[in-house]
N, C-alpha and C positions, 0 to 999 in steps of 0.2 A: 890589853895586857902589856906590862912592861917587859924589858929584856929578862929580868930575873924570874919572870913567871912563865917562861917558855917551857915546852915539854915535847916529848917525842912519843909517837905511837908507831908501831910496826906490825906487820903481819907476814908470817913466813909459812907458806904452804907449798910444798913441792917445788915447782919451777917458777912460782910467782915471784916477782921482784919485791924487795924489801923497800918500804917507803919510810921516810922520816917526816913527821909532822911537827912543825914549829909554829907556835902562835896560831894553832888551828889551821894551818895550811900545809899541803903535802909536797914533798920533794924526795928524790932518791937518797939512800944512805950509802955514801962511798965506802967501799971495803967491807960491807956487812955480808954475813953469810946469806946465801940465797937458796940453797937447796939441801935436800937430804932430810931424813926423818930425825926427830929428836923431841924429847919431852924432858921436863925436869932440869937436870944440870946443864945441858947444852943451851936451853932457852934462857935459863937464869944467867949463864955466862954472857950470852949475847946482850941481854938487858943491862948487865953490869958494864960491859964494854961501851954500849951506847950512852949510858949515863955518864961514864967517865969522859967521853968525847964532848958531851953537852957542857960539862963543868957546873952548870946550874940548871936544874929542871927535873922533870919527871919523865920516865920511860914507861909506856904501857905497850906490851908486846904479846902476841899470840902465835901459837903454833898448832897445827893439826897433824896428828900422827895416829894411824890406825883408827880413824873416825872419832878420835877423842881430842877435845880442845883443851889447850893449856894456856892460861894467862899468867904473865909475870908483870908486876909493877914495881919499880924501884925509883927512889928519889934522892936527890943530893941533900946534904946537911942544911944548906941555907934555906931551901924551900920547906923543909920539915919545920924549921924555926918559924916559918910564916904560916903554919897550920896544915901543911900537906901530911896526909897519913896514907901510905901505900896500901895498908890492910883494908881501910875503908873504901878506897878507890876500887881495888880488885873485887871486893865483895859486891859492890854495886854493878860493875860492868859484867861480871860473870853471871849475874842473875838474868841479864838480857839473853844470854846464850844457854839458859837452862842449867846453870852451874852455881857453885858456891865456893867460897874460899876466904882467906884472910891472912893476916900476918902483922908484921911490925911496921912502924912508920917509915922505915928506910927500905923494906923489901917485903913483898907478899906474893903469894901464888894462889891460883884457883884452877879448878877443873870444870869443864862444861861438856854438854852433849850436842848442841846445835851449831854446827860449823857455819850454817847459812846466816847466822846472826853476828858473826865476828866483826864485820865492818860497822854494823850498828853499835855494837858494844864498845869498840875502840873509839868511834866518833863521840859516844856519850862520855868517854873519859874526860874530854875537854870541859864539859859542863860540870862534872864532878870536881875536877881540879879547881875551876873558877869558884865554885861554891865553898871550897875549903880555905881559900886564901884569906887571911885576916887583914 
């Protein structure tokens, strides 16, 4: 994958650290929120902030709150032009965790029920992204 094909994936559950995955390798995200409950707007805002830091790429992020899993996927304009569709990505990864969702090419959300499958779902995001790039 070239530099313009990088992406991020993160997971936020309670006190767990937030990770940044670039080119399918993992490293910490400096300055990312690391604790506290949140679904919907806080998770979307975090995904948007990470996407803006990337400048070019896709962010796939998950949060668990009250035993409910929330996924948010967002993408920069340049990778959307290369075939990335956040709605299709979130739909596929949420299915792994027993959920469903969808959205627009630039931003999408999903809900799921199986928090034990988050890592598997987020890891699969890399494969989905690779398959979408034209």
